[in-house]
N, C-alpha and C positions, 0 to 999 in steps of 0.2 A: 022959495019951498026947496026945500034940492030934495032931489027925488033918487033913489040905493035902485041901480035896478040889476039886470045881466046885463056882460053887452055882447052885443053882435055884431057882427063880420063888418057892416056903415059905420060902425062906429070906431071903427080905423083910420080916419084921418082924425078923429077930437086924442085918441092914447101921441099918434103920431106929436101935434100937437103942445097935449102935455108935454112927450118929451123931447122936443124943442126947446122949451122954462128950462130944464135940466140937466143939460146935458153936457154943462159945464164941467158941474158936480160928480158926473153919473158913466162922461162920454159918449160917444158915436150912437143913438138909436137915431136917428130919424132914419139913415138911410142905408140902417143895417137889416137886411137882407132876415138874420136871423132876427131881433125882436116884431121884424115885421112876421114871422109864421109864429111866434112866441106870440101875438097880438091873438093871430085870428084861429091857432092852438086853443090861446084863451074860452077865447066867445064857444068855438063854435063844441065844447069842452064841454060850459057849464061853469067856471071858473076862474071869469073877468067877471070884473065889479067896474062897474061907468056909477056914477054921481053930477049929478043935469044939476040945475037952475035955471040962471039962465046964459044958458051955452058947458061946455064939459066944464067940474068944475073940477074935478080928478079922477083916477084913476087906479085899483085892482087889477093883477097879477096871484095868481091864491095855488097856491097847491101840494106834495107832498102823500106822502103814504101816511092814514093814520097808525099811529095811535102822535105822527110827526108828520106836523104841516107847515107850507111855504110860504109866507105873503116873501111872493120876485120882486114883485113892485111896488110899490104902493109911490103915489106922485099929488099932488094937491095942488092949482093951478098957486099963483101969486097969488094974487086975487082973494084965495078961495083962502088964502089961514090964515089957522086962527081961529077959523069959527065952527068950524068944527067937521066940518067934511071929512078926514083923514078919520076921527074918530066914529065915526059915524059905515065910512067905509070897511072899517076894522072892523067893527061892533057886529053886522050885516057880513061881511064873509065868519064871522066862531059863528055867528048866527046859522048860517049853511051849507057853512064842509067839519065846526068841526067837531067828535061830538065826544064826552069825557071818558076815564080818562085821556088828556090828551094836550100833546107839542105843540104851540104852534113857536119859527125861528125866524127870524129876518136877522138880514146881515146890513149892517150898517156903515157908516161914519166911524171909524179910529179916531180918537180924543185929539190925537194929531192934526184933525184934515183938516179942511181951511171949513169944506161946509157944514162939521157938527155942529154948528157955534149958531151959526146963518138960516142953513137948513132948517129947525128946528127941529130934529130927525132921531136925536138921541131923548135930548130936552119929553119931547112927543110921547116914542116907547116907552119911556118911566116913566112915566103922569101917566100909561095905560098900565102896568104895574108888570110891566116885561124886565130881567134884569139884563147885566152888561153877564156876557159868556169868553170866551175862546177871541184872541185873531184867526181873523178872517185872510181868502188871498186879498190881493190888496187890489185894489175895483177897475176897469180898466184905460182910465187914466192915470194906475201907479200913488195913486191915496190911495191910503190906511182902511180897514174894513175893520168893520169887530159881530159876532152875532150877538145877539138878542133874546131873551124865551122871552114865554111870558107862558106858566102853568094851566090848566084849563080843569078843576077842577069839580 
């Protein structure tokens, strides 16, 4: 059974382990002090979530200011992809952090990015009702990015 809970600072190693699985898509994070700071700020501020099963299955960093919220980072462990962990993390973030009417934005891979299909991110967000928006700045690895939005009413 998957449990979604608020992250604690002691979850930093779990976030780093998840980040290590996706650095080939997102660029270096494990050794990036900015990423570590973002995780610790999210844990301290109550805007970071962890999905536990046996071990860390996924994590999410949330932010923004109402009425526009942002999914800053959502990663599901390779072993847990396709099992509903990402959907559960996003649902819990909407329940905890979003009051309608609102918009939730996420920047994900552009259509030509090698991770667009392999990661399933674009299909994941589309299946949850997000719609593609404008292009975003390229990721740290140089790949294309695109904004996706969900209207919450």
